[in-house]
VEXDREN-2710 file (C-alpha; in Angstrom, 1 decimal):
% VEXDREN-2710
k/r/px/py/pz
1/MET/26.3/-16.3/-4.8
2/LYS/27.8/-13.2/-6.2
3/LEU/27.2/-9.9/-4.3
4/PRO/24.2/-8.2/-5.9
5/ILE/24.0/-4.9/-7.7
6/PRO/23.3/-2.2/-5.1
7/ARG/20.0/-0.4/-5.2
8/GLY/20.8/2.6/-3.1
9/PRO/23.2/4.0/-0.5
10/LEU/22.6/1.3/2.2
11/SER/23.1/-1.7/-0.1
12/GLU/26.0/0.1/-1.8
13/HIS/27.6/0.7/1.6
14/LEU/27.3/-3.0/2.4
15/VAL/28.5/-4.3/-0.9
16/ASP/31.5/-2.1/-0.9
17/ALA/32.4/-3.1/2.7
18/LEU/31.9/-6.8/2.2
19/ALA/34.4/-6.8/-0.7
20/ARG/37.1/-6.0/1.9
21/ASP/38.3/-7.6/5.2
22/PRO/36.0/-7.1/8.2
23/HIS/36.2/-3.6/9.6
24/ASP/33.9/-1.2/11.4
25/LEU/31.0/-0.4/9.1
26/GLY/30.0/2.7/11.0
27/MET/26.3/3.6/11.0
28/PRO/25.1/5.1/7.7
29/PRO/21.7/6.7/7.8
30/VAL/18.9/4.1/8.2
31/PRO/15.3/4.9/7.4
32/GLU/12.8/5.2/10.3
33/THR/10.4/3.0/8.3
34/VAL/11.2/0.1/6.0
35/ALA/8.5/-0.4/3.4
36/PHE/8.1/-3.7/1.6
37/THR/8.8/-1.9/-1.6
38/ASP/12.0/-0.2/-0.4
39/GLU/14.5/-1.7/-2.8
40/ASP/17.6/-0.4/-0.9
41/ALA/16.6/-1.4/2.6
42/GLN/15.2/-4.8/1.6
43/LEU/18.3/-5.7/-0.4
44/ALA/20.6/-4.5/2.5
45/LEU/18.7/-6.8/4.9
46/PHE/18.9/-9.7/2.4
47/ILE/22.6/-9.2/2.0
48/ALA/23.1/-9.2/5.8
49/TYR/20.9/-12.3/6.3
50/GLU/22.6/-14.3/3.5
51/LEU/25.8/-14.3/5.6
52/HIS/24.0/-16.8/7.9
53/PHE/23.0/-19.1/4.9
54/ARG/25.6/-19.8/2.2
55/GLY/27.3/-16.5/2.2
56/TRP/28.7/-14.5/-0.7
57/ASP/31.4/-15.3/-3.2
58/GLY/34.7/-13.7/-2.2
59/VAL/33.4/-12.3/1.1
60/ASP/35.3/-13.1/4.3
61/GLU/33.2/-15.4/6.4
62/ARG/34.1/-13.5/9.5
63/TRP/31.6/-10.8/8.4
64/GLU/28.8/-13.1/9.6
65/TRP/29.3/-12.1/13.3
66/ASP/31.0/-8.8/12.8
67/PRO/29.6/-6.5/15.6
68/SER/29.2/-3.4/13.3
69/LEU/27.4/-5.4/10.7
70/LEU/25.0/-6.9/13.2
71/ARG/24.5/-3.4/14.6
72/LEU/23.5/-2.1/11.2
73/ARG/21.3/-5.1/10.5
74/GLY/19.6/-4.5/13.8
75/ALA/18.9/-0.9/12.9
76/LEU/17.2/-2.1/9.8
77/GLU/15.3/-5.0/11.5
78/ALA/13.6/-2.7/14.0
79/PRO/11.5/-0.7/11.5
80/PHE/11.0/-3.8/9.3
81/GLU/9.5/-5.7/12.3
82/ARG/7.3/-2.7/13.1
83/ALA/6.1/-2.8/9.4
84/LEU/5.3/-6.5/9.7
85/ARG/3.3/-6.0/12.9
86/ASP/1.4/-3.1/11.3
87/LEU/0.7/-5.2/8.2
88/ALA/-0.4/-8.2/10.3
89/GLY/-2.9/-6.0/12.1
90/PRO/-4.7/-6.7/15.4
91/LEU/-5.1/-10.4/16.3
92/PRO/-7.6/-12.0/18.6
93/GLU/-6.8/-13.1/22.1
94/THR/-6.4/-16.8/21.9
95/ALA/-6.0/-19.5/24.6
96/PRO/-3.0/-21.7/23.9
97/ALA/-5.2/-24.8/23.6
98/ASP/-7.2/-23.1/20.8
99/VAL/-4.2/-22.1/18.7
100/ALA/-4.9/-24.7/15.9
101/HIS/-8.4/-23.4/15.5
102/ALA/-7.2/-19.8/15.6
103/LEU/-4.6/-20.5/12.9
104/THR/-7.4/-22.0/10.7
105/ASP/-9.4/-18.8/11.2
106/VAL/-6.4/-16.6/10.2
107/VAL/-5.9/-18.7/7.1
108/ASN/-9.6/-18.7/6.2
109/ALA/-9.7/-14.9/6.6
110/ASP/-6.9/-14.4/4.1
111/ASP/-8.3/-12.4/1.2
112/GLY/-5.1/-12.0/-0.8
113/PRO/-5.2/-12.2/-4.6
114/SER/-5.2/-15.7/-6.1
115/LEU/-2.0/-15.9/-8.0
116/ALA/-2.4/-19.7/-8.1
117/LYS/-5.7/-19.4/-10.0
118/HIS/-4.1/-17.2/-12.6
119/LEU/-1.2/-19.5/-13.1
120/GLN/-3.5/-22.5/-13.4
121/LYS/-5.9/-21.1/-15.9
122/GLY/-4.6/-18.0/-17.7
123/SER/-0.9/-17.4/-17.4
124/SER/1.4/-17.2/-20.4
125/PRO/4.6/-19.3/-20.4
126/ALA/6.6/-16.2/-19.8
127/GLU/4.6/-15.3/-16.7
128/PHE/5.0/-18.8/-15.3
129/ARG/8.8/-18.5/-15.8
130/GLU/8.8/-15.2/-14.0
131/PHE/6.8/-16.7/-11.1
132/VAL/9.4/-19.5/-10.8
133/ALA/12.3/-17.0/-10.9
134/HIS/10.7/-15.1/-8.0
135/ARG/10.3/-18.2/-6.0
136/ALA/13.8/-19.5/-6.7
137/VAL/15.2/-17.1/-4.1
138/TYR/13.5/-19.2/-1.5
139/HIS/13.0/-22.6/-3.0
140/LEU/16.6/-23.2/-3.8
141/ARG/17.2/-23.1/0.0
142/GLU/13.8/-24.4/0.9
143/ALA/13.2/-25.1/4.6
144/ASP/16.5/-23.5/5.7
145/PRO/15.0/-20.4/7.4
146/HIS/12.6/-22.4/9.5
147/SER/15.3/-24.9/10.4
148/PHE/16.9/-22.2/12.6
149/ALA/14.1/-22.9/15.0
150/ILE/15.0/-26.5/15.7
151/PRO/17.4/-26.0/18.6
152/ARG/15.1/-23.3/20.1
153/LEU/12.1/-25.7/20.6
154/GLY/11.7/-28.8/22.7
155/GLY/9.4/-31.7/23.2
156/ARG/6.3/-32.2/21.0
157/ALA/6.9/-29.0/19.0
158/LYS/10.5/-29.9/18.2
159/ALA/9.6/-33.4/17.1
160/ALA/6.8/-32.0/14.8
161/LEU/9.2/-29.4/13.3
162/ILE/11.8/-32.1/12.5
163/GLU/9.1/-34.4/11.0
164/ILE/8.1/-31.6/8.6
165/GLN/11.7/-30.6/7.8
166/ALA/12.8/-34.2/7.2
167/ASP/10.3/-34.3/4.3
168/GLU/11.5/-31.0/3.0
169/TYR/15.0/-32.4/2.9
170/GLY/14.0/-35.5/1.2
171/GLN/14.3/-37.9/4.1
172/GLY/18.1/-37.8/3.6
173/ARG/18.0/-38.4/-0.1
174/GLU/19.5/-35.5/-2.1
175/GLU/17.4/-36.3/-5.2
176/ARG/14.2/-36.0/-3.1
177/MET/15.1/-32.7/-1.4
178/HIS/12.5/-30.1/-2.3
179/ALA/15.3/-27.7/-3.3
180/THR/16.5/-30.3/-5.8
181/LEU/13.0/-30.9/-7.1
182/PHE/12.5/-27.2/-7.6
183/ALA/15.8/-27.0/-9.5
184/ASN/14.4/-29.7/-11.8
185/THR/11.4/-27.6/-12.5
186/MET/13.7/-24.6/-13.3
187/THR/15.6/-26.8/-15.7
188/ALA/12.5/-27.9/-17.5
189/LEU/11.5/-24.2/-17.9
190/GLY/14.8/-23.2/-19.2
191/LEU/15.9/-21.2/-16.1
192/ASP/19.2/-20.9/-14.4
193/THR/19.4/-23.2/-11.4
194/THR/22.5/-21.4/-9.9
195/TYR/21.8/-20.4/-6.3
196/GLY/20.9/-16.7/-6.2
197/ALA/20.9/-16.3/-10.0
198/TYR/17.7/-14.1/-9.9
199/VAL/18.4/-12.0/-6.8
200/ASP/19.2/-9.0/-9.0
201/ALA/16.1/-9.5/-11.0
202/VAL/13.5/-9.7/-8.3
203/PRO/12.0/-6.6/-6.7
204/ALA/11.9/-5.6/-3.0
205/VAL/8.7/-7.3/-2.2
206/THR/10.1/-10.7/-3.2
207/LEU/13.1/-10.1/-1.0
208/ALA/10.7/-9.0/1.8
209/THR/9.0/-12.5/1.7
210/ASN/12.5/-14.0/2.3
211/ASN/13.6/-11.4/4.8
212/THR/10.5/-12.1/6.9
213/MET/11.5/-15.8/7.3
214/SER/15.1/-14.9/8.1
215/LEU/14.0/-12.3/10.7
216/PHE/11.8/-14.8/12.5
217/GLY/14.2/-17.7/12.1
218/LEU/17.4/-15.9/13.3
219/HIS/16.0/-14.4/16.5
220/ARG/15.2/-16.7/19.4
221/ARG/12.8/-14.1/20.8
222/LEU/10.7/-14.6/17.7
223/ARG/10.6/-18.4/17.8
224/GLY/6.8/-18.2/18.2
225/ALA/6.6/-16.1/15.0
226/VAL/8.7/-18.6/13.0
227/VAL/6.4/-21.4/14.3
228/GLY/3.3/-19.5/13.1
229/HIS/5.0/-18.6/9.8
230/LEU/5.7/-22.2/9.0
231/ALA/2.2/-23.3/10.1
232/ALA/0.6/-20.8/7.8
233/PHE/3.0/-21.8/5.0
234/GLU/2.0/-25.4/5.3
235/MET/-1.7/-24.8/5.8
236/THR/-1.9/-22.7/2.6
237/SER/0.3/-24.9/0.4
238/SER/-1.6/-27.9/-0.9
239/LEU/-4.3/-26.4/-3.1
240/PRO/-2.0/-23.7/-4.7
241/ASN/0.6/-26.3/-5.5
242/ARG/-2.1/-28.5/-7.2
243/ARG/-3.0/-25.4/-9.3
244/TYR/0.6/-24.7/-10.2
245/GLY/1.1/-28.2/-11.4
246/ASN/-2.1/-28.1/-13.4
247/GLY/-1.0/-24.8/-14.9
248/LEU/2.2/-26.2/-16.1
249/ARG/0.4/-29.2/-17.6
250/ARG/-1.9/-26.7/-19.4
251/LEU/1.2/-25.1/-20.9
252/GLY/2.4/-28.5/-22.1
253/TYR/5.1/-29.3/-19.5
254/GLY/5.6/-32.8/-18.3
255/THR/6.5/-34.6/-15.0
256/GLU/10.0/-33.1/-14.8
257/ALA/8.4/-29.6/-14.4
258/THR/5.4/-30.6/-12.4
259/PHE/6.8/-33.1/-9.9
260/PHE/7.9/-30.4/-7.4
261/TYR/4.4/-29.1/-7.1
262/ASP/2.7/-32.5/-7.3
263/GLU/4.9/-33.7/-4.4
264/HIS/3.8/-30.7/-2.3
265/VAL/0.1/-31.5/-2.8
266/GLU/0.4/-34.8/-0.9
267/ALA/3.2/-33.8/1.5
268/ASP/1.7/-30.5/2.6
269/ALA/-1.8/-32.0/3.2
270/VAL/-0.1/-34.1/5.9
271/HIS/2.1/-31.2/7.1
272/GLU/-0.9/-29.0/7.5
273/GLN/-2.2/-31.1/10.4
274/ILE/1.2/-31.6/11.9
275/ALA/2.0/-27.9/11.8
276/ALA/-1.3/-26.6/13.3
277/THR/-1.8/-29.3/15.9
278/ASP/1.6/-30.7/16.9
279/LEU/4.0/-27.9/16.1
280/ALA/1.9/-24.8/16.9
281/GLY/-0.2/-26.6/19.5
282/GLY/2.7/-28.2/21.2
283/PHE/4.7/-25.0/21.2
284/CYS/1.9/-23.0/22.8
285/ALA/1.3/-25.7/25.4
286/ALA/4.9/-25.4/26.4
287/GLU/5.2/-21.6/26.1
288/PRO/1.7/-20.2/26.4
289/GLN/2.9/-16.7/26.8
290/LEU/4.0/-16.7/23.1
291/THR/0.7/-17.8/21.6
292/GLY/0.2/-14.2/20.3
293/ASP/3.5/-14.4/18.5
294/VAL/2.5/-17.6/16.7
295/LEU/-0.6/-15.9/15.3
296/PHE/1.5/-12.8/14.4
297/GLY/3.9/-15.0/12.4
298/ALA/1.0/-16.7/10.6
299/ALA/-0.7/-13.4/9.8
300/ALA/2.6/-11.8/8.6
301/CYS/3.3/-14.7/6.4
302/LEU/0.0/-14.4/4.6
303/ALA/0.0/-10.6/4.4
304/VAL/3.5/-10.3/2.9
305/ASP/2.8/-13.1/0.4
306/ALA/-0.4/-11.3/-0.6
307/LEU/1.6/-8.1/-1.3
308/TRP/4.0/-10.2/-3.4
309/ALA/1.2/-11.9/-5.3
310/GLY/-0.5/-8.6/-5.9
311/HIS/2.7/-7.2/-7.4
312/LEU/2.9/-10.0/-9.9
313/LEU/-0.7/-9.9/-10.9
314/ASP/-0.8/-6.1/-11.2
315/ALA/2.3/-6.1/-13.4
316/TRP/0.9/-8.8/-15.7
317/ALA/-2.5/-7.1/-16.0
318/GLU/-0.7/-4.0/-17.3
319/GLY/1.2/-6.1/-19.8
320/ARG/4.7/-5.6/-18.2
321/SER/7.2/-7.8/-16.4
322/SER/7.0/-8.3/-12.7
323/LEU/10.8/-8.2/-12.5
324/ARG/12.9/-5.2/-12.1
325/PRO/13.4/-2.9/-15.1
326/GLY/16.8/-3.2/-16.7
327/VAL/17.5/-6.8/-15.7
328/LEU/15.1/-8.6/-18.0
329/SER/18.1/-10.3/-19.6
330/ALA/18.3/-12.6/-16.6
331/PRO/18.8/-16.2/-17.9
332/GLY/15.7/-17.8/-19.3
333/LEU/13.4/-14.7/-18.9
334/PHE/11.6/-12.6/-21.3
335/LEU/8.6/-10.2/-21.5
336/PRO/5.1/-11.7/-22.1
END
């Protein structure tokens, strides 16, 4: 993936530095608060996190563990985590044995806008392509952020996480990997399947959904939050994916476009029970002191996704693109 176009002084500082050999980055001014709409801060975090995934073209891989880069990333993570905790809001005290029921309550209480209903019943082809471009930032590396938790868990929770992830990675068959299936959907919609092709086009709130996963997955102290995030992800996946598939069929697309979503309808119906009962339940039984973090991770997942969905729906209701102004020439995309 090519380094993205900077969106402010922080991301410009990082992009300029990463183009050279590792050196002391210093500490440029970092905001005391990191909003989910802060283009500069969210991109800077995304740039730093991507070093732990597939990296950046032409960037020295030693940057991944450079102390000055980690120091800058940490300075951004602290206000971002505070923003996530504020957004998630107060959560009920929950006994570890009741975590599966508590997660169900968190999911049922979610009142975010229904992007899935719009895509099923009323979206234009252009809007659906925009939606897929937004989601490509995650789905082309689907499951990777949550997989960072595997060595941090044990026993029943670890077995449950691996069971879920094995399905995400196609049970060892490349053509069945969910990332591969999503790329097939992109091809059917005329979109660029290159990893990271739409990073420059998506706004801060889209990057924030990805940064949330990376923050939780990369910090051992937040292992409870990544468990809760994945649980909420799985527990809210089956019905929306049915709607996405039906929306594509309404627009005249065939199996090549819909199979990714149809696959998730069945798989995530099973994953929902595994995630709530075996993953989250097993984790809280082993580490009861982190039960609150599990609920925080679930609530943060739903809340950030609601902000993202609201951004798309608001833009389309106003007759404009949900992507960043000035980058609408991104491959395969055009205004409604």
